[in-house]
MILUMMI-239189 format. One line per field, with one value per atom (N, C-alpha, C, O): y, z, x; atom name. Coordinates in nm, 3 decimals, decimal comma, m for minus. Atoms other than C-alpha are relative to their C-alpha. Layout:
residues N
v	c(Y ...)
w	c(Z ...)
u	c(X ...)
atom	c(CA ...)
***
This chain:
residues 69
v	c(m0,064 6,621 0,109 0,164 m0,073 6,825 0,154 0,149 m0,086 7,180 0,037 0,138 m0,022 7,165 m0,082 m0,050 0,016 6,952 0,089 0,051 m0,115 7,213 0,139 0,196 m0,121 7,480 m0,018 m0,131 0,041 7,547 m0,008 0,080 0,011 7,386 0,088 0,082 m0,101 7,675 0,120 0,174 m0,161 7,984 0,095 0,100 m0,081 8,255 0,166 0,196 m0,177 8,658 0,095 0,114 m0,078 8,915 0,138 0,230 m0,107 9,175 0,095 0,066 m0,085 9,507 m0,034 m0,103 m0,023 9,563 m0,014 m0,115 m0,060 9,714 m0,080 m0,113 0,100 9,509 m0,160 m0,225 0,148 9,151 0,014 m0,077 0,001 9,280 m0,015 m0,104 0,010 9,359 m0,113 m0,155 0,174 9,024 m0,110 m0,215 0,135 8,800 0,020 0,135 m0,035 8,781 m0,106 m0,087 0,079 8,445 m0,009 m0,072 0,021 8,435 m0,054 m0,036 0,023 8,307 0,145 0,211 m0,082 8,552 m0,039 m0,027 0,064 8,408 0,119 0,231 m0,057 8,510 m0,081 m0,168 0,049 8,457 0,003 m0,082 m0,053 8,639 0,042 m0,055 m0,016 8,795 0,036 0,059 m0,018 8,861 0,213 0,291 m0,121 9,213 0,017 0,103 0,001 9,183 m0,140 m0,243 0,073 9,000 m0,075 0,002 0,024 8,793 m0,025 m0,126 0,046 8,787 m0,127 m0,095 0,070 8,455 m0,052 m0,079 0,080 8,309 m0,089 m0,080 0,070 8,054 0,005 m0,044 0,033 8,079 m0,051 m0,004 0,112 7,822 m0,020 0,032 m0,013 7,691 0,083 0,047 m0,139 8,043 0,022 0,011 m0,043 8,147 0,132 0,185 m0,194 8,542 0,030 m0,014 0,000 8,687 0,193 0,266 m0,141 9,046 0,026 m0,008 m0,017 9,175 0,141 0,205 m0,075 9,403 0,051 0,018 0,002 9,518 m0,084 m0,109 0,060 9,320 0,109 0,075 m0,069 9,633 m0,017 m0,021 0,013 9,599 m0,142 m0,188 0,170 9,215 0,005 m0,027 m0,014 9,261 0,074 0,042 m0,055 9,497 m0,084 m0,095 0,130 9,243 m0,084 m0,120 0,114 8,985 0,036 m0,033 m0,076 9,253 m0,056 m0,145 0,003 9,314 m0,143 m0,147 0,136 8,956 m0,066 m0,129 0,150 8,765 0,153 0,121 m0,040 9,117 m0,019 0,022 0,001 9,023 m0,089 m0,113 0,184 8,664 0,000 m0,103)
w	c(0,180 12,757 m0,004 0,096 0,005 12,629 m0,073 m0,179 0,032 12,559 m0,178 m0,237 0,108 12,220 m0,101 m0,219 0,148 12,041 m0,022 m0,097 m0,018 12,080 m0,139 m0,197 0,078 11,858 m0,102 m0,150 0,122 11,554 m0,082 m0,101 0,090 11,325 m0,141 m0,193 0,092 11,039 0,061 0,152 m0,053 11,055 m0,024 m0,138 0,045 11,079 m0,027 0,007 0,039 10,961 m0,018 m0,127 0,008 11,072 m0,075 m0,022 0,124 10,764 0,012 0,031 0,010 10,751 m0,100 m0,202 0,105 10,596 m0,124 m0,191 0,128 10,308 m0,091 m0,208 0,087 10,223 m0,021 m0,100 0,015 10,256 m0,084 m0,163 0,091 10,081 m0,158 m0,234 0,106 9,776 m0,032 m0,148 0,011 9,813 m0,010 m0,072 0,008 9,838 m0,092 m0,077 m0,036 9,683 0,020 m0,014 m0,041 9,816 0,128 0,149 m0,088 10,167 0,125 0,086 m0,084 10,493 0,102 0,137 m0,125 10,747 0,126 0,147 m0,165 11,134 0,064 0,040 m0,130 11,444 0,114 0,161 m0,123 11,730 0,108 0,197 m0,157 11,985 0,041 0,034 m0,022 12,079 m0,104 m0,064 0,123 11,710 0,027 m0,055 0,063 11,727 m0,072 m0,159 0,094 11,566 m0,046 0,019 0,085 11,279 m0,044 m0,018 0,038 11,145 m0,139 m0,169 0,119 10,778 m0,001 0,043 0,018 10,714 m0,146 m0,212 0,113 10,400 0,002 0,080 m0,046 10,330 m0,142 m0,252 0,143 10,076 0,023 0,126 0,000 10,056 0,125 0,202 m0,208 10,399 0,117 0,230 m0,093 10,552 0,001 m0,096 m0,024 10,724 0,003 0,046 0,042 10,641 0,056 0,006 m0,013 10,874 0,047 0,047 0,036 10,919 0,057 0,012 m0,112 11,226 m0,102 m0,188 0,076 11,081 0,122 0,224 m0,041 11,265 m0,044 m0,163 0,094 11,175 m0,046 m0,094 0,083 11,047 m0,149 m0,258 0,137 10,769 m0,037 m0,137 0,030 10,812 m0,127 m0,239 0,063 10,631 m0,091 m0,195 0,160 10,387 m0,082 m0,196 0,062 10,264 m0,042 m0,159 0,076 10,230 m0,118 m0,219 0,074 10,048 m0,137 m0,212 0,082 9,831 m0,090 m0,210 0,026 9,780 m0,092 m0,196 0,089 9,652 m0,126 m0,222 0,143 9,417 m0,110 m0,226 0,122 9,237 m0,031 m0,148 0,062 9,247 m0,101 m0,159)
u	c(0,041 m4,223 0,113 0,157 m0,060 m4,012 m0,019 m0,081 0,118 m4,111 0,086 0,048 m0,097 m3,838 m0,109 m0,126 0,041 m4,061 m0,171 m0,261 0,107 m4,339 m0,008 m0,100 m0,059 m4,123 m0,050 m0,046 m0,049 m4,200 0,115 0,199 m0,130 m3,961 0,050 0,161 m0,039 m4,012 m0,013 m0,076 m0,063 m3,860 m0,083 m0,129 0,085 m4,069 0,093 0,208 m0,041 m4,010 m0,095 m0,149 0,058 m4,196 0,010 0,073 0,004 m4,245 m0,108 m0,226 0,134 m4,423 m0,115 m0,101 0,116 m4,786 0,011 m0,014 m0,073 m4,664 0,076 0,056 m0,069 m4,414 m0,025 0,043 0,097 m4,630 m0,090 m0,117 0,111 m4,894 0,064 0,024 m0,072 m4,647 0,080 0,083 m0,042 m4,467 m0,130 m0,112 0,091 m4,778 m0,117 m0,158 0,072 m5,047 m0,099 m0,216 0,048 m5,145 m0,011 0,092 m0,050 m5,167 m0,159 m0,274 0,089 m5,390 0,001 0,100 0,047 m5,555 m0,016 m0,137 0,051 m5,570 0,011 0,055 m0,036 m5,590 0,007 m0,066 m0,052 m5,375 m0,038 m0,048 0,018 m5,459 m0,165 m0,241 0,135 m5,807 m0,090 m0,204 0,085 m5,960 0,016 m0,032 m0,054 m5,860 0,109 0,097 m0,107 m5,557 0,041 0,062 0,010 m5,518 0,129 0,221 m0,117 m5,225 0,007 m0,057 m0,011 m5,146 0,117 0,228 m0,106 m4,939 0,012 m0,088 m0,004 m4,775 0,134 0,229 m0,149 m4,514 0,086 0,059 m0,148 m4,204 0,083 0,131 m0,141 m3,916 0,033 0,114 0,036 m4,034 0,042 0,073 0,038 m4,037 m0,144 m0,219 0,110 m4,329 0,010 0,113 m0,029 m4,389 m0,112 m0,216 0,101 m4,606 0,017 0,116 0,035 m4,773 m0,136 m0,245 0,118 m4,991 m0,066 m0,006 0,173 m5,326 m0,075 m0,015 0,105 m5,610 m0,101 m0,085 0,147 m5,957 m0,079 m0,188 0,077 m6,084 0,089 0,032 m0,097 m5,809 m0,015 m0,070 0,027 m5,784 m0,141 m0,103 0,129 m6,172 0,005 m0,053 m0,072 m6,033 0,051 0,004 m0,131 m5,796 m0,086 m0,072 0,094 m6,098 m0,059 m0,051 0,034 m6,279 0,041 0,001 m0,085 m6,027 0,031 0,054 m0,085 m5,916 m0,136 m0,116 0,108 m6,292 m0,077 m0,147 0,034 m6,368 0,132 0,120 m0,081 m6,017 m0,040 m0,069 0,006 m6,080 m0,139 m0,174)
atom	c(N CA C O N CA C O N CA C O N CA C O N CA C O N CA C O N CA C O N CA C O N CA C O N CA C O N CA C O N CA C O N CA C O N CA C O N CA C O N CA C O N CA C O N CA C O N CA C O N CA C O N CA C O N CA C O N CA C O N CA C O N CA C O N CA C O N CA C O N CA C O N CA C O N CA C O N CA C O N CA C O N CA C O N CA C O N CA C O N CA C O N CA C O N CA C O N CA C O N CA C O N CA C O N CA C O N CA C O N CA C O N CA C O N CA C O N CA C O N CA C O N CA C O N CA C O N CA C O N CA C O N CA C O N CA C O N CA C O N CA C O N CA C O N CA C O N CA C O N CA C O N CA C O N CA C O N CA C O N CA C O N CA C O N CA C O N CA C O N CA C O N CA C O)
***
């Protein structure tokens, strides 16, 4: 097996959380590590944008999104 076949084909750009929140109104919150640090993920023009946040801040963002919806 070639390791290249498992490599993410979509380019990824990591940006600061403040910039991420200003730029994207629609995003997902995922856990990639141990649950303490979560990742905000948005896709625009076939580019995956990410930003790391703490679990407590991610919960705040979830509640904020629910209140707006």
